[in-house]
C-alpha positions, 0 to 999 in steps of 0.5 A: 479674673472676670470669670472667677470673680465676675466683671464688677468685682474683678475690677474692684479686686484688681484695684484694691486687693494687695498681694504680697508676692507682687511686692505688696502691690495690687494687680493694677499697681503691679501692671502699672509698674511694668511687672510681667503679666504672666507673673501677675496672673500666677500671683492672682491664681494662687491668691484666689485658689483657682484650679490648674485649668484656669492657668 
């Protein structure tokens, strides 16, 4: 996320942006709830529309 959004915005985005496929949680909430990091990254990847090379 830092590469895609920059260091300051990535942190804010992870804290504030709610992703439906993560159970309507933010990245921070999903990770704190114990969701698998690969699952969280895949959801972030889709939300940001990152290229396949960023997987």
